N, C-alpha and C positions, 0 to 999 in steps of 0.2 A: 504494500500500500504506500501511497504518497500522502504524508500527513502534514498539516499545517498546525503548529503549536503556537497559539497566540499568547505571548508573554512579554512583559516590559523588560524583563531582565533574564538573560540566558544563564546567569550564575546562581539564580535561586535554587535551593535544594529541590523543590517540587518540579521545577522546569527540567533540571538535570535528570531527575529520576524518571520522568516521563519520556525524555529524549532517549536515555539509555535503555529503558524497557522496550521502546519502539525499535531502536536500531538492533538490539539483541535478537529481535524476532525477524530481522531482515527488512524492516520498513525504512523508507526514506523520509527524513523529517526536516522541515524548514521551520526554524524558530523565528517568528515574526513579531516585531514590536508593533502592535495594532495601532498605537497612537501615531506612528509614522506612516500608516496606510492612509490613502485617500481614494475617494470614489469619483468616477466620472460617469454621469448619468445622462443618457441621450436617447432619442427615439430608436428603438430596436437595438440599442447597444449600451450595455452597462459593464463597467470594468472596475477592478480594484488594482491600485498601483502601490508598490512598496519600493522605496529607494529609486524611484524613477522607472521601475520595471513593472510591466503588467503581469499580474499573478495568474498562473494557469489554474486549471481545475484540480482539486484535491479529492482523494478518496475519503478523507476524514479531516475534520477541523476540531481541535481541542481548545476551547476558549478558557484562558486563565485571566479573567478580566478583574482588575483591581477596583475596589469600591469607589475610589476617587475618580475613576475614569469610566464609570458605568454607562453614562449616556453615549459617549463617543465609541466606547468599546462594543456596546451592543449594536450600535449602528453598523459597525464593520461586520460583526457576526451576522446580522440580518442580511447584509449584502452577499456574504458567502452563501447564505441560505437561498437567496433569490437566484443566484447563479447555479443552483442545483447541488451544492456541496453538502455532504452529510456533516452536521454539527452535533457533537455528542450532548451538549447542553444548548438548547435553542435560545435565541435572543429574548423572546417573550418570557421564558421560564427564568432566565437570569434576572430580568427586570422585576418579575413578581417576587422572587426571593429577596432581592435587595431592598424592596419597599416593605419595611417592617409591618406597617399598618395593613397594607394589602395582603401580605402573606398571612397575617393573623386572621383577617377576615375570611380568606379562603379556607384556612385550616379549621377555624371554628365552625364554618358552615357545614363541614363534613365530619364533625364530631371529634376533632383532635383537641384534647384539653391543654390548657396553658394557663399561666398566671392571669388573673383577672386584669384586664387592661382598659384604660380610659383614654379618650382623645377629644380635645375640644379646641376651638379657635379663639372664641371671644373670652376676654378676661372675666367677664361677668359670670361665666359658667364654670370657672376654675374650681371654686369651692365645692360645687355640686358634683363635679367630675371626681374630685378626690374622695368625697364621701361615698360615692357609688362604688369605687374600687375597694374601699375598706379602710380599716384603721391604720394608723402609722405604726412602724416605719413603712415608707413607700419607696419604690424605685422610680426615679425620674430618668427617662431615656430619650435622647435625641433620635429622631427617625433616621438620620444620616450617620449616626455614630458607628464606629467599628473598633474591634479589639479592646472594648471596655471604655473607649473614649466617649465623652458625651453622656456618661451615666453617673447619676448622683443618688446617694441614699439619704432620704429626708427623714430624720428621726421624729419630727413633730409636725403637726398640721400647719403651724405657722411657717416652719422651714419649707414645707412642700409648696405652700402658696407663694412664698418668696422666690423659690426656684422657678415656678411656673411663670410668674410675672416677669422675672429677669429674662428668661428665654423669649418671652413674647415681645419684649422691648426690642430685640434684635431680629424679630420675625422668624424665629426658629420653631419648627414643628417638634412637639415633644409628646411622648407617651407617659402616662402615669400607670404604674404597674404594681400589682400586689407583691409584697415581700414575703418570700417563703422562708420562714425562720429556721425550720428544721434542716434546710439544705443551704443555708447561707454560706457562700464561698466555695460551694462544691457543685460541680455539674458533670455531665457525661458528654463526650464527643463521639458520635457514631458515624462511621463512614459507610455510606450506601452506594453500591455500584449495581446498576440494573435492578434486579428484583431481590437482592440479598444484602445483608450486612457482611462486610468483609473484615472489619476491625472496629474496636472500640477502646476507649480509655476514660478514666476518671481524672478530672482536674481539680486540684485542691488549692485554694488561694492561701497566700501567706497569712500569718496571724494579723488580725486587725484590718484585713482587706476583704470586701464582700464580692469583688470581681475575680472570677476564676480563669482569666485569660493567661495563657502561657507567656505572652509578651509582658505581662505584669508580674512575672515571677511565680506563677502557680506551679505546683508540683504535679507530675503525672503518675498515675498508678494503674495497674491492671484491674480490669473489672469484668465480671461475667454478667451479661445482660439476661434479663428474663425474656421469655417468648413474647410477652406483651410489649416490652420495650422495643424489641426487634421489629415487631409488626407495626408499631406506631412510627418508628423511624422510616421504614419502607413506605408506608402509606403517606406520610408527610412529604417525602421526596416526590412521589408520584402525583400527589394533588397539585404540586407547584409545577409539574411538567418537566422535572429534572430527571436525568439518568444517573448523574453522579452528584453526590451532595455530602456535606458534613452536617449532621443534625445534632444540635445542642439540646440536651434534655436535662431535667432535674427530677429527682425522686422526692415526692411529697407524701403527706399523710393520705391524700386522696388519690394517689397513684402517679404515674409518670406525666410530667408536664413538658411540652415542647417550648423552648426558648427562642430558637432561631434555626433557619435552614440556610446553609451557606453553599453557594453554587461553585465556589473555587476553594475548597478546603485545603489547608496546608498539609503536606505529607510528612514533614520532618519529625515532628513530635511523636506522632502515632507510629510511624515506621520504626524509629529508633527504639521506642519503648516496647512495642509488641513483636517486632521482627517480621511483621506481615509485609508481603510484597504488594502494597496497595497500588503502586504504579503499574505493576504487571497485571493485576486484576482489571485495572481500567483499560489497558491496551487489549487484553483478552476479550473484554466485553465489546469494545469497539470493533474488533475483527468480526465478531459474530453478528453484532447489531447492524453494522453498515452493509454487510452482505445480505442480511435478511431484508 
């Protein structure tokens, strides 16, 4: 196969692993910085160019679109789709997963449980939104935040109102979310490829930190998922239209709760911890799915 691997940095661990897993199986791989791509659209002719060269057709496209480049990156992915290329994660699915509110709306519609979440625009509704979510402490989360950035723990109602008002002053969209005390600082990252879970790990935040992101110093541990957790992770991935995803979950008194579905999950932490060949699983899936 001829594969286009869309990545801003060829030196990233995940990019390298996917490249090596592909070439090991005899595939030809072009690593393409999608931000340097541009599109030429005209009557009966649409092309994608990179470094001044028109890109040819690929058997498979693997999008690794960064959160800060979602709009431009998904436009490039969409153009690959328009040209008939197989994309393992489609542009609409990437957009749906990146929009936290939209993804919560989709998941909730089909019975996926998550922390109770509130969202409002007008400052007059802030107090009522907070009360509907529940008692403090509460999680205040920017819609556009990643890796724990744009997330605040409000210990009191007054603090929650202050945070909401502050973010509204700069016209930022924010979610108010239930705080799950029994799992504070602990969550689970599940890697789904196709119709199955290929690896999972638990992330534990350092003492005094409620965010369990590895980038913020969280420790990783082996974990055995329940059948219910596996089923929820797979269903969440499919509901958002993704083929490959990192599903973040939390164990609570009322059962597993989905926190987020990531369309470009990092491979370094989970592969080094578990020894799983996640990159190989992804390429194996692509070989079967694009032929199908």
